[in-house]
C-alpha positions as a Markdown table, in Angstrom:
| # | Residue | x | y | z |
|---|---|---|---|---|
| 1 | Met | -5.3 | -57.2 | -30.3 |
| 2 | Lys | -2.7 | -59.7 | -31.6 |
| 3 | Leu | -5.5 | -61.8 | -33.2 |
| 4 | Phe | -6.9 | -58.6 | -34.8 |
| 5 | Asp | -3.5 | -57.7 | -36.2 |
| 6 | Arg | -2.9 | -61.2 | -37.6 |
| 7 | Ile | -6.3 | -61.2 | -39.4 |
| 8 | Phe | -6.7 | -57.6 | -40.5 |
| 9 | Gly | -3.2 | -56.3 | -40.3 |
| 10 | Pro | -2.1 | -57.5 | -43.8 |
| 11 | Met | -5.3 | -56.1 | -45.4 |
| 12 | Ile | -4.8 | -52.7 | -43.7 |
| 13 | Asp | -1.2 | -52.7 | -44.8 |
| 14 | Arg | -2.1 | -53.3 | -48.4 |
| 15 | Arg | -4.7 | -50.5 | -48.3 |
| 16 | Ile | -2.2 | -48.1 | -46.9 |
| 17 | Ala | 0.5 | -49.2 | -49.4 |
| 18 | Ala | -2.0 | -48.7 | -52.3 |
| 19 | Phe | -3.0 | -45.3 | -51.0 |
| 20 | Gln | 0.6 | -44.2 | -50.7 |
| 21 | Ser | 1.4 | -45.5 | -54.2 |
| 22 | Asp | -1.5 | -43.4 | -55.6 |
| 23 | Val | -0.3 | -40.3 | -53.7 |
| 24 | Leu | 3.2 | -40.8 | -55.1 |
| 25 | Lys | 1.9 | -41.3 | -58.6 |
| 26 | Val | -0.1 | -38.0 | -58.5 |
| 27 | His | 2.9 | -36.2 | -57.0 |
| 28 | Cys | 5.1 | -37.4 | -59.8 |
| 29 | Glu | 2.5 | -36.2 | -62.4 |
| 30 | Glu | 2.5 | -32.8 | -60.7 |
| 31 | Val | 6.3 | -32.6 | -60.8 |
| 32 | Asn | 6.5 | -33.7 | -64.4 |
| 33 | Asn | 3.8 | -31.1 | -65.3 |
| 34 | Ser | 5.8 | -28.4 | -63.6 |
| 35 | Tyr | 9.0 | -29.5 | -65.5 |
| 36 | Ser | 7.1 | -29.3 | -68.8 |
| 37 | Gln | 5.9 | -25.8 | -68.0 |
| 38 | Met | 9.4 | -24.7 | -67.1 |
| 39 | Arg | 10.7 | -26.1 | -70.4 |
| 40 | Ala | 8.0 | -24.3 | -72.3 |
| 41 | Trp | 8.7 | -21.0 | -70.5 |
| 42 | Arg | 12.5 | -21.4 | -71.1 |
| 43 | His | 11.9 | -22.0 | -74.8 |
| 44 | Ala | 9.6 | -19.0 | -75.0 |
| 45 | Tyr | 12.2 | -16.9 | -73.1 |
| 46 | His | 14.9 | -17.9 | -75.5 |
| 47 | Asn | 12.8 | -17.0 | -78.5 |
| 48 | His | 12.0 | -13.6 | -77.1 |
| 49 | Ile | 15.7 | -12.9 | -76.5 |
| 50 | Gln | 16.5 | -13.9 | -80.1 |
| 51 | Thr | 13.8 | -11.6 | -81.4 |
| 52 | Met | 14.9 | -8.6 | -79.4 |
| 53 | Leu | 18.5 | -9.1 | -80.5 |
| 54 | Ala | 17.3 | -9.2 | -84.1 |
| 55 | Leu | 15.5 | -5.9 | -83.5 |
| 56 | Ser | 18.3 | -4.2 | -81.6 |
| 57 | Asp | 19.1 | -2.0 | -84.6 |
| 58 | Asp | 15.4 | -1.1 | -85.1 |
| 59 | Pro | 14.3 | 0.8 | -81.9 |
| 60 | Glu | 10.8 | 1.5 | -83.1 |
| 61 | Asn | 9.9 | -2.1 | -83.9 |
| 62 | Leu | 11.7 | -3.2 | -80.8 |
| 63 | Arg | 9.6 | -0.9 | -78.7 |
| 64 | Glu | 6.4 | -2.2 | -80.3 |
| 65 | Tyr | 7.5 | -5.8 | -79.7 |
| 66 | Leu | 8.2 | -5.0 | -76.0 |
| 67 | Ile | 4.8 | -3.4 | -75.6 |
| 68 | Lys | 3.2 | -6.4 | -77.1 |
| 69 | Leu | 5.2 | -8.8 | -75.0 |
| 70 | Asp | 4.3 | -6.9 | -71.8 |
| 71 | Gly | 0.7 | -7.2 | -72.7 |
| 72 | Asp | 1.0 | -10.9 | -73.3 |
| 73 | Leu | 2.8 | -11.5 | -70.0 |
| 74 | Thr | -0.1 | -9.9 | -68.1 |
| 75 | Thr | -2.3 | -12.8 | -69.3 |
| 76 | Val | 0.3 | -15.5 | -68.6 |
| 77 | Asp | 0.2 | -15.2 | -64.8 |
| 78 | Thr | -2.4 | -17.8 | -63.9 |
| 79 | Val | -0.9 | -18.5 | -60.4 |
| 80 | Leu | -3.6 | -18.3 | -57.7 |
| 81 | Lys | -2.6 | -16.2 | -54.8 |
| 82 | Thr | -4.7 | -16.9 | -51.8 |
| 83 | Gly | -2.8 | -15.0 | -49.1 |
| 84 | Asn | -1.5 | -18.2 | -47.5 |
| 85 | Val | 1.8 | -19.5 | -48.9 |
| 86 | Met | 1.2 | -23.2 | -48.1 |
| 87 | Val | -2.3 | -23.1 | -49.6 |
| 88 | Asp | -0.9 | -21.4 | -52.7 |
| 89 | Ala | 1.6 | -24.3 | -53.1 |
| 90 | Ile | -1.0 | -27.1 | -52.9 |
| 91 | Leu | -3.7 | -25.3 | -54.9 |
| 92 | Asn | -1.4 | -24.3 | -57.8 |
| 93 | Ser | 0.2 | -27.7 | -58.0 |
| 94 | Lys | -3.2 | -29.4 | -58.2 |
| 95 | Leu | -4.8 | -26.8 | -60.5 |
| 96 | Ser | -1.8 | -27.0 | -62.9 |
| 97 | Leu | -2.3 | -30.8 | -63.2 |
| 98 | Ile | -6.0 | -30.4 | -63.8 |
| 99 | Asn | -5.3 | -27.8 | -66.5 |
| 100 | Ser | -2.9 | -30.1 | -68.2 |
| 101 | Arg | -5.7 | -32.7 | -68.6 |
| 102 | Lys | -7.7 | -30.0 | -70.5 |
| 103 | Ile | -10.5 | -30.0 | -67.8 |
| 104 | Ser | -12.4 | -26.8 | -67.4 |
| 105 | Val | -11.5 | -25.3 | -64.0 |
| 106 | Asn | -12.6 | -22.2 | -62.2 |
| 107 | Ala | -11.0 | -21.3 | -58.8 |
| 108 | Lys | -11.3 | -18.5 | -56.4 |
| 109 | Ala | -9.6 | -18.6 | -53.0 |
| 110 | Val | -8.8 | -16.2 | -50.2 |
| 111 | Val | -7.2 | -17.7 | -47.1 |
| 112 | Pro | -5.9 | -15.9 | -43.9 |
| 113 | Glu | -2.1 | -15.8 | -43.7 |
| 114 | Lys | -2.3 | -17.1 | -40.1 |
| 115 | Leu | -4.7 | -19.9 | -39.2 |
| 116 | Pro | -5.7 | -21.3 | -35.8 |
| 117 | Phe | -5.3 | -24.9 | -37.0 |
| 118 | Ser | -2.6 | -26.9 | -38.8 |
| 119 | Glu | -1.9 | -25.6 | -42.3 |
| 120 | Ile | -0.7 | -29.1 | -43.1 |
| 121 | Asp | -4.2 | -30.5 | -42.2 |
| 122 | Leu | -5.7 | -27.8 | -44.5 |
| 123 | Cys | -3.5 | -28.7 | -47.4 |
| 124 | Ile | -4.2 | -32.4 | -47.0 |
| 125 | Ile | -8.0 | -31.6 | -47.1 |
| 126 | Ile | -7.7 | -29.4 | -50.2 |
| 127 | Gly | -5.3 | -31.9 | -51.9 |
| 128 | Asn | -7.7 | -34.8 | -51.3 |
| 129 | Leu | -10.7 | -32.8 | -52.5 |
| 130 | Leu | -9.0 | -31.9 | -55.8 |
| 131 | Asp | -7.6 | -35.4 | -56.3 |
| 132 | Asn | -11.1 | -36.8 | -55.9 |
| 133 | Ala | -12.5 | -34.2 | -58.3 |
| 134 | Leu | -9.8 | -34.9 | -60.9 |
| 135 | Glu | -10.4 | -38.7 | -60.6 |
| 136 | Ala | -14.1 | -38.2 | -61.3 |
| 137 | Cys | -13.5 | -35.9 | -64.3 |
| 138 | Cys | -11.0 | -38.3 | -65.8 |
| 139 | Arg | -13.7 | -41.0 | -66.0 |
| 140 | Phe | -15.4 | -39.1 | -68.8 |
| 141 | Asp | -14.8 | -40.4 | -72.3 |
| 142 | Asp | -14.5 | -36.8 | -73.4 |
| 143 | Val | -12.9 | -34.6 | -70.7 |
| 144 | Ser | -14.1 | -31.5 | -72.4 |
| 145 | Glu | -17.5 | -32.4 | -70.9 |
| 146 | Ser | -16.0 | -32.2 | -67.4 |
| 147 | Phe | -15.4 | -29.3 | -65.0 |
| 148 | Ile | -14.1 | -28.4 | -61.5 |
| 149 | Arg | -15.1 | -25.4 | -59.5 |
| 150 | Val | -13.2 | -24.3 | -56.4 |
| 151 | Tyr | -14.1 | -21.7 | -53.9 |
| 152 | Ile | -12.3 | -21.0 | -50.6 |
| 153 | Gly | -13.1 | -18.0 | -48.4 |
| 154 | Thr | -14.2 | -16.8 | -45.0 |
| 155 | Leu | -17.8 | -17.2 | -44.0 |
| 156 | Lys | -19.1 | -16.3 | -40.5 |
| 157 | Ser | -15.8 | -16.9 | -38.7 |
| 158 | Gln | -15.4 | -20.1 | -40.7 |
| 159 | Leu | -13.0 | -21.1 | -43.5 |
| 160 | Tyr | -15.4 | -22.3 | -46.1 |
| 161 | Ile | -14.1 | -24.7 | -48.8 |
| 162 | Ser | -16.2 | -25.8 | -51.7 |
| 163 | Val | -15.3 | -28.1 | -54.5 |
| 164 | Thr | -17.9 | -29.0 | -57.2 |
| 165 | Asn | -17.1 | -31.2 | -60.1 |
| 166 | Ser | -18.9 | -33.1 | -62.9 |
| 167 | Val | -19.3 | -36.8 | -62.6 |
| 168 | Pro | -20.4 | -39.4 | -65.2 |
| 169 | Gly | -23.9 | -40.4 | -64.0 |
| 170 | Arg | -24.8 | -40.2 | -60.3 |
| 171 | Pro | -22.4 | -41.0 | -57.6 |
| 172 | Arg | -23.0 | -44.2 | -55.6 |
| 173 | Arg | -24.0 | -43.5 | -52.0 |
| 174 | Ser | -23.6 | -45.9 | -49.1 |
| 175 | Gly | -25.3 | -44.6 | -46.0 |
| 176 | Lys | -23.8 | -41.1 | -45.4 |
| 177 | Ser | -20.7 | -41.8 | -47.5 |
| 178 | Tyr | -19.8 | -41.9 | -51.2 |
| 179 | Pro | -17.4 | -44.8 | -52.0 |
| 180 | Ser | -14.8 | -44.1 | -54.6 |
| 181 | Ala | -15.7 | -45.3 | -58.0 |
| 182 | Lys | -12.2 | -46.9 | -58.3 |
| 183 | Ser | -12.0 | -50.5 | -57.4 |
| 184 | Ala | -8.4 | -50.5 | -56.2 |
| 185 | Pro | -7.9 | -50.7 | -52.5 |
| 186 | Gly | -7.0 | -47.6 | -50.6 |
| 187 | His | -9.1 | -45.1 | -52.5 |
| 188 | Gly | -11.6 | -44.7 | -49.7 |
| 189 | Leu | -8.9 | -43.5 | -47.4 |
| 190 | Gly | -8.8 | -40.0 | -48.9 |
| 191 | Leu | -12.5 | -39.4 | -48.1 |
| 192 | Gly | -12.0 | -40.7 | -44.6 |
| 193 | Gln | -9.0 | -38.5 | -44.1 |
| 194 | Ile | -11.0 | -35.4 | -45.1 |
| 195 | Asp | -13.7 | -36.3 | -42.5 |
| 196 | Arg | -11.2 | -37.0 | -39.7 |
| 197 | Leu | -9.2 | -33.8 | -40.2 |
| 198 | Ala | -12.3 | -31.7 | -40.3 |
| 199 | Glu | -13.6 | -33.3 | -37.1 |
| 200 | Lys | -10.1 | -32.9 | -35.5 |
| 201 | Asn | -10.2 | -29.2 | -36.1 |
| 202 | Gly | -13.8 | -28.7 | -35.0 |
| 203 | Gly | -15.3 | -28.5 | -38.5 |
| 204 | Tyr | -17.7 | -30.6 | -40.5 |
| 205 | Val | -18.1 | -31.9 | -44.0 |
| 206 | Asn | -21.2 | -31.8 | -46.2 |
| 207 | Arg | -21.5 | -33.8 | -49.5 |
| 208 | Gln | -24.2 | -33.5 | -52.0 |
| 209 | Ser | -24.8 | -35.1 | -55.4 |
| 210 | Glu | -27.2 | -35.0 | -58.3 |
| 211 | Asp | -27.1 | -36.4 | -61.8 |
| 212 | Gly | -23.7 | -35.3 | -63.3 |
| 213 | Val | -22.6 | -33.2 | -60.4 |
| 214 | Phe | -20.9 | -33.8 | -57.0 |
| 215 | Ala | -20.2 | -31.1 | -54.4 |
| 216 | Thr | -18.2 | -31.1 | -51.1 |
| 217 | Glu | -18.3 | -28.4 | -48.6 |
| 218 | Val | -15.9 | -28.2 | -45.6 |
| 219 | Met | -16.2 | -25.7 | -42.8 |
| 220 | Leu | -13.3 | -25.1 | -40.4 |
| 221 | Pro | -13.7 | -22.6 | -37.5 |
| 222 | Leu | -11.3 | -19.7 | -37.5 |
| 223 | Glu | -11.8 | -18.5 | -33.9 |
| 224 | Thr | -11.4 | -21.7 | -32.0 |
| 225 | Ala | -9.7 | -24.8 | -33.4 |
| 226 | Ile | -10.1 | -28.1 | -31.7 |
| 227 | His | -7.1 | -30.5 | -31.8 |
| 228 | Ala | -7.3 | -34.1 | -31.0 |
């Protein structure tokens, strides 16, 4: 074991460090994107207040403005509500980042409030799936050509997770796996983590590809969860 550690230990450490660096980079992007949204909302809120103050002596026009503002606000709420708070947090964080890249995204998700397996495991799976989809879409010269489709729901006592995304060309396949198109070390760890967590919780992963499209399905049992 000591010989193994001496030979392979530094390489494994570098792969883990690179993976952690990428996770931190994505997290920083998500936080910065959230800050940008908050600044935009604050600016819009300030403008609305100024407009209403200006119309305070004109009740009829003020009323019309409030009616219009109320209608606009009904279209602003793009937050995805799945029924599970932790899943809401990871999904909306990732989807907000994807939207900021001008990538076409469509997401539908309904998740039980209580799950028989670790919600942290589920969030790691979802986070990795969306990170991989985003990475693939960002390889397009024109991101307007790319898309991401997300569906999460209950299917025959299973939590069914499906992420489909566009890819430039056809994904490379090595045996049963699809190595990351990125050459930097550590990028394959995300795919392996999805597989390990699905297996840990008694589920399975199915990946399919064709020209221009890559799809991943994850099934996790809702009745009996298996923990390693």
